[in-house]
C-alpha positions in Angstrom: 9.8 -37.0 19.6 11.8 -35.1 22.1 13.3 -37.5 24.6 11.8 -37.3 28.1 13.8 -35.2 30.6 15.7 -37.1 33.3 13.2 -35.8 35.7 9.9 -33.9 35.2 10.2 -30.2 34.5 8.1 -28.2 36.9 6.7 -24.7 36.5 7.5 -24.0 40.2 11.2 -24.6 39.5 11.4 -21.7 37.0 14.3 -19.3 37.5 15.5 -16.5 35.2 18.4 -17.3 32.9 21.9 -16.8 34.5 23.1 -15.3 31.2 21.3 -13.6 28.4 22.4 -13.3 24.8 22.1 -9.9 23.2 23.2 -10.8 19.7 23.9 -13.9 17.6 26.1 -14.0 14.6 25.6 -17.3 12.8 27.5 -18.6 9.8 26.1 -21.8 8.3 28.2 -23.4 5.6 26.1 -26.0 3.8 27.7 -28.9 1.9 26.3 -32.3 0.7 28.3 -34.3 3.2 28.6 -32.0 6.3 27.4 -28.6 7.5 29.7 -26.3 9.4 28.1 -23.9 11.9 30.0 -21.0 13.5 28.1 -19.2 16.3 29.3 -16.0 17.9 27.2 -15.1 21.0 27.3 -11.8 22.7 26.7 -13.0 26.3 25.9 -10.8 29.3 25.5 -12.0 32.9 22.0 -11.9 34.3 22.7 -12.6 38.0 24.3 -10.8 40.9 27.9 -11.8 40.6 28.6 -10.6 44.1 27.1 -13.8 45.3 29.4 -15.8 43.1 30.0 -16.4 39.4 27.6 -18.9 38.0 28.6 -21.2 35.1 27.4 -20.5 31.6 25.5 -23.6 30.4 24.7 -24.0 26.7 22.3 -26.7 25.4 23.5 -29.0 22.6 22.4 -32.3 21.3 23.8 -34.6 18.6 26.6 -32.1 17.6 30.2 -32.6 16.8 32.1 -29.9 18.7 35.1 -28.5 16.7 36.1 -25.4 18.7 35.2 -23.2 21.6 36.6 -19.7 22.2 36.1 -17.0 24.7 36.6 -13.4 23.5 38.7 -14.8 20.6 40.9 -17.1 22.7 40.4 -20.8 22.0 39.7 -22.8 25.1 41.6 -26.0 26.0 39.6 -29.1 26.8 40.0 -28.6 30.5 38.4 -25.1 30.4 35.0 -26.4 29.7 32.9 -29.5 30.4 30.8 -31.2 27.8 28.3 -34.0 28.0 25.5 -35.3 25.7 23.2 -32.4 26.6 25.3 -29.4 27.6 28.5 -27.4 27.2 29.5 -25.7 30.4 32.0 -22.9 31.1 32.6 -22.1 34.7 34.7 -18.9 34.5 33.3 -16.3 32.1 33.4 -12.5 32.3 30.3 -10.5 33.0 30.2 -9.5 29.3 31.9 -11.6 26.7 31.8 -13.2 23.2 31.5 -17.0 23.2 32.3 -18.6 19.8 31.4 -22.2 19.1 32.1 -24.2 16.0 30.1 -27.3 15.3 29.4 -29.7 12.5 26.3 -31.7 11.7 24.8 -33.9 9.0 21.4 -32.6 8.0 20.9 -35.4 5.5 21.0 -37.9 8.3 18.6 -36.0 10.5 15.4 -38.2 10.4 13.9 -36.5 13.5 13.2 -33.4 11.3 14.2 -31.2 14.3 17.0 -28.6 14.0 18.5 -28.5 10.5 17.6 -31.3 8.2 17.6 -32.0 4.4 14.7 -33.4 2.5 14.3 -33.7 -1.2 17.5 -31.6 -1.7 16.2 -28.7 0.4 17.8 -27.7 3.7 15.2 -26.7 6.3 14.9 -26.1 10.0 12.3 -26.8 12.7 13.4 -25.4 16.0 10.2 -25.4 18.2 10.5 -26.4 20.9 14.1 -27.5 21.4 15.5 -27.9 17.9 18.0 -25.1 17.9 20.3 -27.0 20.2 20.7 -29.5 17.4 22.3 -26.7 15.3 24.7 -25.1 17.8 25.3 -24.8 21.5 23.0 -22.2 23.0 20.8 -21.4 26.0 17.8 -22.9 24.2 14.9 -21.6 26.2 12.1 -19.1 25.2 13.1 -16.4 27.7 16.5 -15.8 26.1 15.9 -13.3 23.2 18.6 -12.1 20.9 19.1 -10.2 17.6 20.2 -12.6 14.9 22.5 -12.0 11.9 22.8 -15.1 9.8 25.1 -15.8 6.8 24.4 -18.9 4.7 26.8 -20.3 2.1 26.0 -23.1 -0.3 26.5 -24.4 -3.8 24.7 -22.1 -6.2 23.6 -24.9 -8.5 21.9 -27.0 -5.9 20.8 -24.2 -3.5 20.2 -21.0 -5.5 17.8 -19.8 -2.8 19.2 -19.0 0.6 16.7 -17.7 3.2 16.7 -16.9 6.9 14.7 -14.6 9.3 14.5 -10.9 8.8 15.6 -8.7 6.0 18.2 -9.5 3.3 21.4 -7.5 4.2 23.8 -8.8 1.5 24.4 -11.5 -1.0 27.0 -12.4 -3.6 29.1 -15.0 -5.3 32.0 -17.0 -3.8 34.7 -19.1 -5.4 34.1 -22.7 -6.6 30.5 -22.0 -7.7 29.3 -21.2 -4.2 27.4 -18.1 -3.0 26.2 -16.5 0.2 23.3 -14.5 1.7 23.3 -12.5 4.9 20.1 -11.9 6.7 19.5 -9.6 9.7 16.4 -9.7 12.0 16.3 -6.5 14.0 13.7 -7.9 16.4 15.0 -9.9 19.4 13.6 -13.5 19.3 14.0 -16.8 21.2 16.0 -19.5 19.5 12.9 -21.6 18.7 11.9 -19.0 16.1 15.2 -19.3 14.2 14.7 -20.4 10.6 16.8 -21.3 7.6 15.8 -22.7 4.2 18.2 -23.4 1.3 17.3 -25.2 -2.0 16.1 -25.0 -5.5 12.9 -23.2 -5.2 10.9 -20.7 -7.2 9.2 -17.5 -5.9 5.6 -16.3 -6.2 5.5 -12.7 -5.1 3.0 -9.9 -4.4 3.1 -6.6 -2.5 1.1 -5.5 0.6 0.8 -1.9 1.6 0.3 -1.5 5.4 -2.0 0.9 7.1 0.9 3.3 7.6 1.9 3.2 3.9 4.8 0.8 4.2 5.3 -1.6 1.3 5.9 -5.3 2.3 7.0 -7.9 -0.2 4.9 -11.1 0.1 6.9 -14.1 -1.1 5.9 -17.8 -1.3 8.7 -20.3 -2.2 7.8 -23.7 -3.7 9.1 -26.3 -6.1 8.8 -25.1 -9.7 6.0 -27.6 -10.6 3.9 -26.0 -7.8 4.2 -22.4 -9.0 0.6 -22.3 -10.2 -0.9 -23.4 -6.8 0.1 -20.4 -4.7 -2.4 -17.7 -5.6 -4.8 -18.5 -2.8 -2.0 -18.6 -0.2 -0.8 -15.2 -1.3 -4.3 -13.7 -1.2 -5.0 -15.3 2.2 -1.8 -13.7 3.6 -2.8 -10.3 2.3 -6.3 -10.7 3.8 -4.8 -11.8 7.2 -2.5 -8.8 7.3 -5.3 -6.4 6.5 -7.7 -8.0 9.0 -5.1 -7.9 11.8 -4.6 -4.2 11.3 -8.4 -3.6 11.5 -9.3 -6.1 14.3 -6.3 -5.8 16.6 -4.3 -2.8 15.4 -1.3 -5.0 14.6 0.9 -3.9 11.6 3.6 -6.0 10.1 7.1 -4.9 11.0 9.6 -6.2 8.4 10.3 -5.4 4.7 9.2 -8.9 3.5 7.2 -11.8 4.7 8.2 -15.3 3.4 6.4 -18.6 3.3 8.2 -21.8 2.2 6.2 -25.0 1.3 8.0 -28.2 2.3 6.6 -31.7 1.6 8.4 -33.3 4.6 7.5 -31.2 7.6 6.6 -32.6 11.0 4.3 -29.6 12.0 1.4 -28.3 10.0 3.3 -25.0 9.8 5.7 -22.9 11.9 5.6 -19.2 12.6 9.4 -18.4 12.4 9.8 -14.7 12.4 9.4 -13.4 8.8 10.0 -16.9 7.4 7.2 -19.3 7.9 7.7 -23.0 6.9 4.6 -24.9 5.9 3.7 -28.4 5.1 2.8 -28.2 1.4 -0.9 -29.2 1.9 -1.5 -25.9 3.7 -0.1 -23.7 0.9 -0.9 -25.4 -2.5 -4.3 -25.3 -4.0 -5.8 -25.1 -7.5 -9.5 -25.1 -8.3 -9.4 -28.4 -10.3 -7.6 -30.3 -7.5 -8.7 -28.7 -4.2 -12.0 -28.7 -2.3 -13.7 -25.7 -0.6 -12.5 -27.3 2.7 -8.9 -27.3 1.4 -9.2 -23.6 0.5 -10.7 -22.8 4.0 -7.9 -24.7 5.7 -5.2 -23.0 3.8 -6.7 -19.6 4.6 -7.0 -20.4 8.3 -3.5 -21.8 8.7 -1.9 -18.9 6.7 -3.7 -16.5 9.0 -2.7 -18.4 12.1 1.0 -18.3 11.4 0.8 -14.7 10.4 -1.0 -13.7 13.6 1.8 -15.3 15.5 4.0 -12.4 14.4 2.5 -10.5 17.4 0.9 -13.2 19.5 4.0 -15.5 19.8 6.9 -13.7 18.2 6.9 -10.0 19.3 5.2 -11.2 22.5 6.5 -14.6 23.3 6.5 -17.1 26.2 8.6 -16.9 29.4 8.6 -20.7 29.5 6.9 -23.6 27.8 4.2 -23.7 30.5 2.9 -20.5 28.9 2.4 -22.2 25.5 -1.3 -21.4 25.5 -0.5 -17.7 25.8 0.7 -17.8 22.2 -1.2 -20.8 20.8 -4.6 -20.5 22.5 -4.6 -16.7 21.8 -3.6 -17.2 18.2 -6.1 -20.0 17.7 -8.8 -17.5 18.9 -7.4 -14.9 16.5 -7.4 -17.2 13.5 -11.0 -18.4 14.4 -12.1 -14.8 14.3 -10.3 -14.2 11.0 -11.9 -17.2 9.4 -15.3 -16.2 10.7 -14.9 -12.7 9.2 -13.8 -14.2 5.8 -16.8 -16.6 5.7 -19.8 -17.4 7.8 -19.4 -16.7 11.6 -22.2 -19.2 12.4 -20.7 -22.0 10.3 -17.2 -21.3 11.7 -18.4 -21.4 15.3 -20.2 -24.7 14.6 -17.0 -26.2 13.2 -14.9 -25.0 16.2 -17.4 -26.5 18.7 -17.5 -29.8 16.8 -13.7 -29.9 17.0 -13.9 -29.3 20.7 -16.5 -32.1 21.2 -14.7 -34.6 19.1 -11.1 -33.9 20.2 -10.8 -31.8 23.3 -13.7 -33.1 25.3 -12.5 -36.8 25.1 -9.0 -35.6 26.2 -10.5 -33.7 29.1 -12.6 -36.8 30.1 -9.8 -39.3 29.9 -6.4 -40.2 31.5 -4.7 -37.5 29.4 -6.7 -34.7 31.0 -4.6 -31.7 32.0 -4.9 -28.0 32.7 -4.4 -25.4 30.0 -1.3 -24.4 31.9 0.1 -27.7 33.3 2.3 -27.8 36.3 4.9 -30.3 35.0 5.9 -32.2 31.9 8.2 -35.1 31.2 8.5 -34.5 27.4 7.9 -31.1 25.9 5.9 -32.5 23.0 3.3 -33.5 25.6 2.2 -29.9 25.9 1.0 -29.7 22.2 -2.6 -30.7 22.8 -6.2 -29.8 22.0 -6.5 -28.6 25.6 -3.6 -26.1 25.3 -4.6 -24.9 21.9 -8.4 -25.1 21.6 -9.5 -25.0 25.2 -7.0 -22.2 25.6 -8.8 -20.3 22.8 -12.1 -20.8 24.5 -10.8 -19.2 27.7 -9.8 -16.2 25.6 -13.2 -16.1 24.0 -14.8 -16.3 27.5 -12.8 -13.3 28.6 -14.0 -11.3 25.7 -17.6 -12.3 26.4 -17.3 -11.2 30.0 -15.7 -7.8 29.4 -17.2 -7.0 26.0 -15.5 -6.3 22.6 -14.3 -2.8 23.3 -12.8 -3.5 26.7 -11.2 -6.7 25.3 -9.6 -4.7 22.4 -8.2 -2.2 24.9 -6.9 -5.0 27.0 -5.2 -6.6 24.0 -3.6 -3.3 23.0 -2.2 -3.0 26.6 -1.0 -6.6 26.5 0.9 -6.1 23.3 2.4 -2.8 24.4 3.4 -4.0 27.8 5.0 -7.3 26.7 6.4 -6.4 23.3 9.9 -8.0 23.2 11.7 -5.0 21.5 10.5 -2.6 24.1 13.3 -1.0 26.2 12.0 -2.6 29.4 12.9 -6.0 28.0 16.5 -5.2 27.0 17.8 -5.2 30.6 16.4 -7.9 32.7 16.7 -8.1 36.5 16.0 -10.7 39.0 13.5 -11.6 40.2 11.7 -11.9 36.9 8.5 -9.9 36.6 5.5 -12.0 37.7 4.1 -12.1 34.2 6.0 -12.0 31.0 3.9 -12.6 27.9 1.1 -13.8 30.1 -2.4 -12.4 30.8 
């Protein structure tokens, strides 16, 4: 669990970030005993400096700090302030490069947040505040950056090196090591960062988008699970095709990767282009899986894929908008599952879930709005109310305005709030009243 904040976080206290990060160059050097992380951040002031230069505050938790540099110049201890939660620099130029070197021990990370190692595989989970356990960073969903990530590791133990985006380069290094560099051209918040390294095998297929682009579909699993991936690959292709037809959303990278991990504290995570799943939502074979297992895999595969637009390309301003991505995506995966099977049966299943999970929550001491006004611990927001009642609100809107008007509204929503759009690249205060919100 995330530790409670020293005081409740309130929606009414939101202010835009004082600094934004345009680009992140990350080098992650994986070893059995310690992992070294070098982060180079292209930082730009996002406040009126005529009223005074505000400090640059980076979030960090459980890290060993080795070095801090500003525009290539190492900083002395007196030039920054560090505590258990933050690294603060009081005098930074309007535009600069901040370089931070940290070390961590993924094999000792039992929280399964940030970078951890399980069964010999390195893996990340960064939603909601896990990235600050990898390096110092303004770890909030309204700071979007373009990431370039280089991973180095021992080839024998980690022959597969994955991160978000498209593979830019790879090759051998001395002493039996190798590297892979990944580039994600789409700005994303830090909670969508992903890294996987281990001894995995790949099951692959190809999907041709509506515009004729070829996308490689890749599912990575342990070798003994190779024969249990066919349904997951088919479900992914069906989800991509359905989203093109139902919402006009086409996939945007050259490949889409799914990794099945036995030890994963979420059901699945929608990291841009590199989804990480608990194995039970990927692996299925007719002699060992039920119809319900197949339906659950199809639904979760679809849910995480649909996040590529409702969550990744259009993300949250703050965590109080969690239902904007999760409630909307639950609605989208419900519609997908209904289209793949029986709409009536699917609707009965969804209502039964509401009655058995969300209704008791609404009727008890844990009742809260779909968009709460405060939270003590961020994990408290991941509820049936935020997810499933949020989906019902979206469904209600569609019922009120009709299918055609709803589709036009969704097109406008995606076009207006798409993160890579030019209007998002230069922010100004005050922040627009809605960002990624209906």
